[in-house]
N, C-alpha and C positions, 0 to 999 in steps of 0.2 A: 576480439572485443568482449564477447560474453564470457569466454573462458577466463579472461583476466578478472572480470567482475566477480565471478563465482569463486575463484581462487582467493580473492581478497575477502569475500564474505566469509569463507570458511577458515581463514587464518585468524586465530584468536588474538594475535599480536597487532593486527592491522585494523585501522578504522574503515568503516564502510558507511557512506552517506548517500542516500538518494532523496530526490525532491519530487513531490507530487505536483502534476499539472492537471488542470481540469479544462478540457476543451469547452469552448463557449457555444452559445446558440447562434452560430454564425456559419457562413459557408467558407470560412478560412480559419486556419490555426496560426497564421503568421504573426498576428499582434502579440501573442503569448511568447513566441520565439524571439520577437524583437525586444520585448520587455526584459526577458532573461538575458539576452545579449547585452543590452544597454547597461544593465546592473552588474554585469560581469560575474554572475553567480556560477556559471557552468564550470569554471576552473576550480571551484570550491567543493564540487560534489563528484561522486563516482558515476552517477547515472541519474535517470529520471523515471517517472511513471506517468502514464496517461490514464485517466478515469473513463469508465464506459457508462455514459448516461446515468450518473448518480441520481438517486431519488426518483428514478424513472422519468427524468426530464430530458427532453431531446437536446442533444449536443452534437458537435462534430465528431466524426468517427475516431475511436481510440487507436486503432491500428494505423491508420493513415497519419494521425498526429504523431504517433511513436516513430514512424518512418521519417517524418519531416524533422523531428527533434534529432534523431540519429544522424541524418544527413548533414544537418547544420552544425551540430556540436561535436560530432564524431565520438559520442558517448552512448553506451547501451541504455535502452529504455524498456521498462516493464509495461507492456500493453495489457490493460485490464480487459477481461472478457467475462460477461455474466451469463448465467444460465437462464435468466429471465426472458431474453429476447431471441433465443435461438434454440432449435432442436438439434439433435446430434448430427444431422446432415449439414446444417448451416455452420455449426461449430467447427466441423472438420474442414469444410470448404474454406472458411475464413482462416483457419490455421495453415492450410496449404498456401493460400495467397500471401499470408503474413510471412511464411517461410521463404517464399520467392523474393520478397523485398527485404529479407534479413531482419524481420521483427521476430525474434526467437526467444525472448524472455516474456513469459505469459503469467499474469496474475489472475488466478482463477477465483471468481466470486459467484455466489449463488444469485445475489442481486436484490435490490429493494423491490417491494411489491408493486405490481403494475397499477394497482388501484389508486396510488398516490401520484400517478403520472399527470403531466400537463396536456397529454393527448387524449381526446375524448374517446371513452369506452376502450381504452387500450387493454389488451389481454396479455398476461404473462404466459410463457411457454413452460418453464420449470419442469423439464423432463426428469430432472434429478437435481441434487445439490452440486456444489462445486467439485465434489470428489469425482464425478463423472468426467469432468473436463480434465482433471489430473490424470485419470485413467486413460483418456484419449491421448494425452500427451505421451504417456508411457508407451502406448501402442505405436504412435508415430515414431518414437525413438527406437522402436524395435523394427521399424520398416513396414508396419502393417496398419490398416485402418481399424476402427473400433469393431468392425464385423469380422476381422481376422484376414481380410484380403490384402495380399502383398502389393506394395506400390512398385510400379515399373521403375521409377526414379525415386529413390528414398529421400525423405525430407532431411534437411540438415538438423543437427541436434537442437532440441527445444529445452529451455530451462524453466521449470514450473515453480511458481510461488503461490502462496495462499495467505489467508488472513485469519485473525482470531480476535475475540474480545480481549480487553486488557484487565477486566475485573469481573468477578462474580461472587455472590454471597457464599456460594459453595465452590471453593477452589477446584474440587474434583471435576467440575463441569469444564473448566479450562483444561485440565489435564486430559480429559477424554477427547477434547477437540484437538489438542496438540497431537495425541497418539493417532487419531484418525487421519489428520492431514499428512503426518509423516508416513503413515502406512501407505498412503496413496501417492507418495513420491515427491512431496513438496521439498524443495531445497532450501527455501527460506519462508518463514511464517512471519508476516507483518502484523503487529498488534494495533488495536485502536490506540489513541493517544494515552500515554501515561503521564501522571502529574506529580509523583513523588518517589523518593528513593525506595521506600518500603514496598511499593507496588512493583517496582523494577526487580527487586530482590526476590519477591514472591514468584514473579513470572519466570525468572531464570531458574529458580529451584524446581518449579513445576516442569519446565521444559527439559531440564536434565533428567528428571524422573521419567518423563515421556520417552526420551531417547534411550534410557537404560532398559525400558520395558519393551522396546521395539527395535530389533536389529536392523530393520529397513530404514530407520531414521537416523542412522549414525552420521550421515552427511548433512543433516538438517541444521539450520541455524535460526535462532530467534532474532527478529529485527524489531526494535522498539519504536512505536509510533510517537512522534512528538508534534504537538500542535500548539504553537505559541499563542497564548490568550492574552489580549491587552484590553479587554472590556469586561466589566462585571456581568453584563447581560449575557455575554457568550459563556462565561464560566457557569452562571446560574442555569442557563439552558442546557448545557452539557450535563451538569449535575442532576438536573430534574427530569430531563426528557430522553436522554440517549442511553439505552441499556448498554452494559459492557464497559462503561467509563466511570471512573471515580475521581471527582475533583475534590481535593482535601479542603476542609474547613479553613485552613490557613490561607489558601488562595482566595476563597470567597471573602473572608474577613479583610484581607489586605486590599483587595480591589474595591470593596465596599467603602473602606476609609479613604482610599485614593480618589474614588469617584466624587466624593464630597468636595474635593479640592480642585476638580476640573478635569477636562478630557486629557490634557497633556500629562498631568500627574498620574492619571489612571493608566495611560499607555506606558509611561515610564516604569511604574511599579509592575505591571504585567510583563513587560519585556525583561525586567530584572529577574523576576521569578522564573521566566522561561529560560533565560541564559544560565541561571543558577542550576536549573534542572538539566539543561544540555551538558554543562560541564560535569555534573555528577554522573550522568549516563556515560559520558566519554571515559570517565575513570573506571567505571564498573564493567561496562559492556559496550564498546564503541561501534555498535551496529544500529544505525538510526535511519528512519524514514520520516522526513519532514513534510508536514502537511500545513499549508497556509491558506487554503481556499483562494489561490492565485494572488495572495498578497506577498509578492515576491520581495518587496522592500523589507518586509519582516524577516524573511529567510536570509537576506543579505546581512542584516544587523546580527542575527543569531550566529551566522557562520563567520562573521568578522570578529 
């Protein structure tokens, strides 16, 4: 399952599409699985991802959610793990448990700050950034733990992924991040959402430069984040408040004019812009991670 996913990711001639799912503040993940099943989206993607308490808000466990998605759809899932909530002991313990239930694609994140959590006085662990988790995965794949102790029964292969901003005023910042993640063994680096062709081309150029400067990263692949925006307020929020994302003036202006004509027109224009971008990326670099904040009907429209 995972070997096939990685092979497709690394083949420049083949498309690779994954869909993000965000577990809810519930004691079950099944409603999300049922929604995806009902919409028939699974057959249109190569795999999924599960988020790990994004914005430090309490959600259902990402590893268990990944396992349930895999069991139901028979497709690989990237389980996100953040450095915020675990020290190196807990990280390794969770990886061993995940390995036993065949959750073996891990998306390593540093994590949002604990101070924005919905849990009173929550404290972040943050023993290091996400590269420590990538290094732990590297150790596990060599049959040892992070302290160098050999496992009696070695873990099955783990496939590490990482994330990156999609935009920076100084592109060299992105280049350094690519080099760092590749150096620590990331097989795929998922960007924050992109919104225009120029941004895509810049990222691809920087990524190739990063690979050329780092022999360890020769098997790494850039995966472009895509977030379909159908509301002016969403585009404006991303543009104004989320670092590492650039929403072009073209999108803001088009949605502004559409919003005057009503909600249906606004959604129609936003979806058209998103589908145009999706088609453009598929022509240039068909490696995409779709994020919809669980608005899976949007994903279905995009993929159709």
